[in-house]
C-alpha positions in Angstrom: 0.0 -0.1 -0.1 1.3 3.4 -0.9 1.4 6.5 1.4 -1.6 8.0 -0.3 -3.7 4.9 0.1 -2.4 4.4 3.7 -3.5 7.9 4.6 -7.0 7.4 3.1 -7.5 4.1 4.9 -6.3 5.4 8.3 -8.4 8.5 8.0 -11.5 6.6 7.2 -10.9 4.3 10.1 -10.5 7.1 12.6 -13.2 9.4 11.1 -15.7 6.5 11.2 -14.7 5.7 14.9 -14.7 9.3 16.3 -16.1 11.7 13.7 -14.2 14.2 11.4 -13.9 17.0 14.0 -12.4 14.8 16.8 -9.5 13.5 14.7 -6.4 15.6 14.1 -3.9 15.6 11.3 -1.1 14.5 13.7 -3.1 11.5 14.8 -3.7 10.5 11.3 -0.2 10.8 10.2 1.1 8.9 13.2 -1.3 6.1 12.6 -0.2 5.9 9.1 3.4 6.0 10.0 4.2 9.0 7.8 4.8 12.7 8.2 2.5 15.8 7.9 4.2 17.1 4.9 3.4 13.8 3.2 -0.4 14.3 4.0 -0.2 17.9 2.8 1.6 16.8 -0.4 -1.2 14.4 -1.3 -4.1 16.4 -0.1 -3.3 19.9 0.8 -5.2 19.8 4.2 -7.4 17.7 6.4 -10.4 18.8 4.6 -8.7 18.0 1.3 -8.1 14.5 2.6 -11.9 14.2 3.5 -12.9 15.5 0.1 -10.6 13.0 -1.7 -11.8 10.2 0.6 -15.5 10.8 -0.2 -14.9 11.4 -3.9 -13.0 8.3 -4.3 -15.3 6.1 -2.4 -18.6 7.6 -3.7 -17.9 8.0 -7.3 -18.3 4.4 -8.2 -21.5 4.3 -6.2 -22.8 7.4 -8.1 -22.1 5.6 -11.5 -24.2 2.6 -10.2 -26.9 4.9 -8.8 -27.1 6.8 -12.1 -27.5 3.6 -14.1 -30.3 2.3 -11.9 -32.2 5.5 -11.0 -33.6 5.9 -14.6 -37.3 5.5 -14.7 -38.2 2.4 -16.7 -42.0 2.7 -16.8 -42.4 0.9 -13.4 -42.0 3.1 -10.3 -41.8 0.2 -7.9 -39.2 -1.6 -10.0 -37.2 1.6 -10.4 -37.3 2.2 -6.6 -36.2 -1.4 -5.9 -33.3 -1.0 -8.1 -32.3 2.2 -6.3 -32.8 0.7 -2.9 -30.8 -2.2 -3.9 -27.9 -0.1 -5.0 -28.0 1.7 -1.6 -28.0 -1.5 0.4 -25.2 -3.1 -1.7 -23.0 0.0 -1.2 -23.8 0.4 2.5 -23.3 -3.3 3.0 -19.9 -3.2 1.3 -18.8 0.0 3.0 -20.4 0.0 6.5 -17.9 2.3 8.1 -17.9 4.7 5.3 -21.7 4.9 5.1 -22.1 5.2 8.8 -19.6 8.1 8.8 -21.2 9.7 5.7 -24.7 9.7 7.6 -23.0 11.3 10.6 -21.7 14.2 8.4 -25.2 14.8 7.1 -26.2 15.5 10.7 -23.2 17.6 11.6 -23.6 21.4 12.2 -24.4 23.2 8.9 -21.2 25.3 9.1 -18.8 22.4 9.8 -16.3 21.0 7.3 -17.9 17.6 7.6 -21.4 18.9 6.7 -20.0 20.9 3.9 -18.1 18.0 2.5 -21.3 15.8 2.5 -23.5 18.5 1.1 -22.5 17.8 -2.6 -23.1 14.0 -2.0 -26.5 14.7 -0.7 -27.5 17.1 -3.4 -26.4 14.6 -6.1 -28.4 11.8 -4.5 -31.4 14.0 -4.2 -31.2 15.1 -7.8 -30.8 11.7 -9.2 -33.8 10.3 -7.3 -35.8 13.5 -7.9 -35.4 13.0 -11.6 -36.6 9.6 -11.4 -39.9 10.9 -9.8 -40.1 13.8 -12.4 -40.1 11.1 -15.0 -42.5 8.7 -13.2 -44.9 11.7 -12.8 -45.5 11.7 -16.6 -47.2 8.3 -16.1 -48.7 9.0 -12.7 -50.4 12.5 -12.5 -50.8 12.3 -8.8 -47.1 12.6 -8.4 -46.9 16.0 -10.2 -45.4 18.7 -7.9 -44.3 16.2 -5.2 -41.0 15.1 -6.8 -38.7 16.8 -4.3 -40.6 15.7 -1.3 -40.9 12.2 -2.6 -37.1 12.0 -3.4 -36.2 13.4 0.2 -38.6 10.9 1.8 -37.4 8.0 -0.1 -33.8 8.8 0.7 -34.7 9.2 4.4 -36.4 5.9 4.3 -33.4 4.2 2.6 -30.9 5.6 5.2 -33.3 4.6 8.0 -33.2 1.0 6.7 -29.5 1.1 6.2 -28.9 2.1 9.8 -31.2 -0.6 11.0 -29.1 -3.0 9.1 -25.8 -1.5 10.2 -27.0 -1.7 13.8 -28.0 -5.3 13.6 -31.8 -4.9 13.5 -32.2 -6.0 9.9 -30.4 -7.7 7.2 -29.5 -6.2 3.7 -31.4 -8.5 1.5 -34.2 -8.5 -1.2 -36.9 -8.8 1.4 -35.8 -5.6 3.1 -35.8 -3.9 -0.3 -39.3 -5.1 -0.9 -40.5 -3.9 2.6 -39.0 -0.5 2.1 -40.4 0.1 -1.3 -43.7 -1.3 -0.4 -44.0 1.0 2.6 -43.0 4.0 0.6 -45.2 3.2 -2.3 -48.3 2.6 0.1 -47.5 5.9 1.6 -47.6 8.0 -1.6 -50.6 6.2 -3.2 -52.8 6.4 -0.1 
C-alpha cells in the first residue's frame, strides 16, 4: 500500500470511529506512519483529505446509482433498483456509510457537513429526476418530486442504519419492505 492509500485508509478508520472533527492531522499521520508534509503533499489539508476520501469512495456508487435511477416505466421496480444499490453500497462499505450519515447531521457550518452536502444534493437530484419522469405516467405525483425523493432517501437511510446496527439484514426482502412501505404511503 502506498502512502496516499495508507493515509486514506487510516483517515476513514479514525473518522468513522470518532467523527471528522475529533480527529487531528497529527493522529492520522502517526497512525499511517508518515509525516504531515506527506499528507499535505497528497491532499493539501485535512479537509482535502476528507474530500478525496469521499470522492474516491462515492464516485463508483454514483455511477451505479445513475445507471439504476432511470425511470423504466415501473415506479416500484425503479425504486427497488435504487434501494438495492444503496443496500449493496452500504453493506460493502459500512464504516464509510455510517460516517457519511454522521456528516449529514453535523452542524451546517462544519467542514464535515459541507463535504457531505455535494453528495447529498447529487443523490437528491438523481432520485428526484426519477420521480419527475415517473410523474408523466402518474399524474398524482406531479409537484411532489422533491418531497418524494427526500422521503425515499430518508427511508433508505433509516433502513440502512437498521441493518448496520444489527436490527435488519441487507437483502431482497428488506428492499421489498422499504419500497412497499414507501409506495403505500404515496398512493394512499
